[in-house]
C-alpha positions in Angstrom: 76.9 3.5 72.7 78.1 6.4 71.2 75.8 8.4 69.0 76.6 9.2 65.4 74.7 12.6 65.4 76.6 15.6 65.4 73.9 17.4 67.6 71.3 19.9 67.0 72.8 23.6 66.2 72.6 25.6 69.3 69.8 28.2 69.5 72.0 31.4 69.4 73.2 30.7 66.1 72.8 32.8 63.2 69.9 31.2 60.9 71.1 29.4 58.4 71.3 30.7 54.8 69.4 29.1 51.9 71.6 25.7 50.5 74.1 27.0 47.9 74.4 30.5 48.9 77.1 31.9 51.0 76.9 33.1 54.2 76.8 36.8 55.1 78.1 38.6 58.0 76.9 41.3 60.2 77.9 44.6 59.2 78.7 47.7 61.3 79.5 51.2 60.8 83.1 50.6 61.5 83.2 48.2 58.2 81.6 50.9 56.5 84.2 53.7 57.6 86.9 51.0 57.4 85.7 50.3 53.7 85.5 53.9 52.9 89.3 54.4 53.9 90.5 51.3 51.7 88.7 52.7 48.9 90.3 55.9 49.1 93.8 54.0 49.4 93.0 52.0 46.3 92.1 55.4 44.6 95.3 56.9 45.9 97.4 53.6 44.5 96.6 54.2 41.2 94.6 57.7 40.5 95.2 58.0 36.8 93.5 54.4 36.0 90.8 54.8 38.7 90.3 58.3 37.7 89.9 57.2 33.9 86.8 55.0 35.0 85.3 58.0 36.6 86.0 60.3 33.6 84.3 57.9 31.1 80.9 57.4 33.4 80.8 61.4 33.4 81.5 62.1 30.0 79.1 59.6 29.1 76.5 61.4 31.4 77.0 64.7 29.8 76.7 63.3 26.1 73.6 61.3 27.0 71.7 64.1 28.5 73.1 66.6 25.4 71.7 63.8 23.1 68.1 64.2 25.0 68.1 68.3 24.7 69.2 67.8 21.0 66.4 65.6 20.4 64.0 67.8 22.1 63.3 64.8 24.6 63.5 67.7 27.4 61.0 65.6 29.6 64.2 63.0 30.1 66.5 65.3 31.2 65.6 64.7 34.9 65.0 61.0 34.9 68.2 60.6 33.2 70.0 62.6 35.6 68.3 60.8 38.5 68.3 57.5 37.2 72.0 57.6 35.7 73.8 56.4 39.0 71.6 53.3 38.9 73.8 52.0 36.4 76.9 52.9 38.1 77.5 49.4 40.1 78.0 47.8 36.8 80.3 50.7 35.6 82.3 49.8 38.3 83.7 46.5 37.0 87.0 47.7 36.3 87.5 49.2 39.7 86.5 46.1 41.5 88.9 44.1 39.5 91.7 47.0 40.5 90.9 46.6 44.2 90.8 42.7 44.2 94.4 43.1 42.7 95.5 45.8 45.1 94.3 43.7 47.9 96.3 40.7 46.6 99.7 42.5 46.2 99.4 41.7 42.2 101.0 44.0 39.5 98.6 45.2 36.8 98.2 47.2 34.0 95.7 48.7 31.5 95.2 45.5 29.5 94.8 43.2 32.3 92.0 45.4 33.7 90.3 45.8 30.3 90.7 42.4 29.3 88.9 41.1 32.7 86.1 43.9 32.1 85.7 42.5 28.3 85.6 38.8 29.6 82.5 39.6 31.9 80.2 39.2 28.6 81.1 35.8 28.7 79.9 35.1 32.6 76.9 36.1 34.7 77.6 39.9 35.3 76.2 40.3 31.6 72.4 39.3 33.0 73.1 41.0 35.9 73.4 44.5 33.5 70.2 43.5 32.0 69.0 43.5 35.3 70.1 46.8 36.0 69.0 48.4 32.9 65.7 46.9 32.9 64.6 48.6 36.0 66.2 51.9 34.8 63.7 51.3 31.9 60.8 50.8 34.4 61.9 54.4 35.7 61.8 56.0 32.7 58.4 54.4 31.8 57.2 55.3 35.2 58.3 59.0 34.6 56.8 59.4 31.3 53.3 58.1 32.8 53.5 60.2 35.7 54.6 63.1 33.8 51.5 62.7 31.5 48.6 62.2 34.3 50.0 64.8 36.4 51.5 67.7 33.7 49.3 67.0 31.0 47.8 70.6 30.8 51.4 72.3 30.8 53.3 73.1 27.8 57.2 73.3 27.7 59.2 73.7 24.7 62.6 73.4 26.0 64.7 72.6 29.2 64.1 75.9 30.5 60.5 75.7 30.4 60.2 72.2 31.5 62.5 73.0 34.6 60.1 76.1 35.5 56.9 74.2 35.3 58.4 71.4 37.5 59.9 73.4 40.2 57.6 76.4 40.5 54.1 75.0 39.9 52.1 73.3 42.2 51.4 70.8 39.6 55.2 70.1 39.1 55.8 69.7 43.4 53.1 67.0 43.0 55.0 65.5 40.1 58.0 65.5 41.8 56.7 64.0 45.1 55.3 61.0 43.1 58.2 60.6 41.4 60.7 60.7 44.2 58.6 58.1 45.9 58.3 55.6 43.1 62.3 56.6 42.2 63.0 55.7 46.0 61.3 52.3 45.8 63.2 51.6 42.3 66.4 52.6 43.9 65.8 50.5 47.0 65.2 47.4 45.0 68.1 47.8 42.9 70.2 48.8 45.6 69.4 45.4 47.5 70.1 43.3 44.9 73.2 44.9 43.4 74.9 46.1 46.5 77.2 42.8 46.7 75.9 41.3 43.7 78.4 42.6 40.9 81.6 42.2 42.9 80.8 38.7 44.1 80.2 38.0 40.1 83.6 39.2 39.4 85.0 37.3 42.2 83.3 34.0 42.4 81.9 31.9 40.0 78.1 31.9 40.5 74.9 32.3 38.9 73.3 35.9 39.0 70.0 34.7 40.9 72.4 33.4 43.7 74.5 36.8 43.8 70.8 38.7 43.9 69.7 36.5 46.8 73.1 36.9 48.7 73.0 40.6 48.3 69.6 40.9 49.4 70.1 38.8 52.5 73.3 41.4 53.3 70.7 44.1 53.6 68.0 42.3 55.2 70.6 41.1 57.8 71.7 45.0 58.3 69.1 46.9 57.4 70.4 50.0 59.1 73.7 50.3 58.2 73.1 49.2 54.4 70.5 52.3 54.7 73.5 54.2 55.6 75.2 53.2 53.0 72.9 54.0 50.1 71.9 57.2 51.6 76.1 57.9 51.5 76.3 56.6 47.7 73.0 58.6 46.6 74.2 62.3 48.4 77.7 61.5 46.9 76.8 61.0 43.6 73.8 63.3 43.5 76.3 66.4 45.0 79.1 64.9 42.2 76.9 65.2 39.3 76.0 69.0 39.9 79.1 70.1 38.5 78.0 68.9 34.9 78.8 64.8 36.4 82.5 66.1 36.6 82.5 65.3 40.4 82.1 61.6 39.4 85.8 61.6 38.2 86.9 61.2 41.9 83.6 60.0 43.6 82.6 57.2 41.3 86.2 55.4 41.6 86.1 55.5 45.3 82.7 54.4 45.9 83.9 51.6 43.4 86.8 50.8 45.2 84.9 51.0 48.8 82.2 48.8 47.7 84.5 46.0 46.7 86.2 46.0 50.1 82.4 46.3 51.8 81.5 43.2 49.4 84.6 41.5 51.3 83.4 42.3 54.9 79.6 41.4 54.2 80.0 37.7 52.6 82.1 35.0 54.2 84.9 33.9 51.9 84.1 31.0 49.7 85.4 27.7 50.5 86.5 26.7 47.3 88.4 30.0 46.8 87.7 33.0 44.6 87.2 32.2 40.8 90.1 34.0 38.4 88.3 37.2 37.0 91.2 37.3 34.1 90.7 35.2 31.4 
C-alpha cells in the first residue's frame, strides 16, 4: 500500500521560515564583495543620476546642520550628524529602482525613476519611513536626556563651546561613552529591520511588518557577515560626512546600489515574481 505522505523534512534542512515570509539565504563575505562590485558598476553606468541622489542627501544634511546652528540648537549638531545616516536606506529608494532596471537591462530616464519614488507613498515603504523616523526621534530624545543628566553643570553658548565641553572634559567623555552605547544599540535595531526590508518593499508587494521580519531573519542567520556589512556602512558614512557631507555624493549611491544586490543574494526570489515598482 502506497503512503500518501510526502515524508518528513530531513534533519539537515534549514530551519523553516514562518508562514508567509520569504526564505533567507546564507550570506558570505564573497556575497558582500560581489555586491560591492555590482554597486560600483551600477554607479559607473549612470554616475550623474546616481550622484544626484547622493548630492541631494548631502545638501539636505548641510542645510539641516546649518539650521540647527542658526536656531541656536548647538547641542543637536552631534546627534544630527551621527543619526543622519539612519535615514539613508529610505533615501536610497531611487537607487534601488535604478539597480533593479539595470539588472533587467531596461532603459530608463529621470521621469521613470522619480515616478517610482513618488509612488512609494501609496505602498508599504511609507510605513518603513515612519519606523525609521521614529527611531531617529528616539535617538534625539535619548541624546538630550543624557545631555541634561551628564552635562547639567556645563554651559555652552555656541558650537565651539559645546564641542570643547564634549571632547575635552571628563563629563564630556562620559557623555560620549553613554551616547555611543545607546546609539550603537539603536543603530543595530534599525539596521536589522531595514537592511533588506527597504529594497524588498520596492521590489515586492508585501506588508512592511513581513519585510522587517525577513530583514531580521537575514541578520539572525548571518550575524557575523551582516555585522561586517553594518561596520562598512557606518565607517563609510562617517568618513564621507567629514568633508561637509560632500563625500556622500559618491559613497551613498554606491552603498545604495550595493544594498540592492545584497538583498538579491540574501532573500530567495518570490515564486510569484517581483511586483512592478512603477505605477
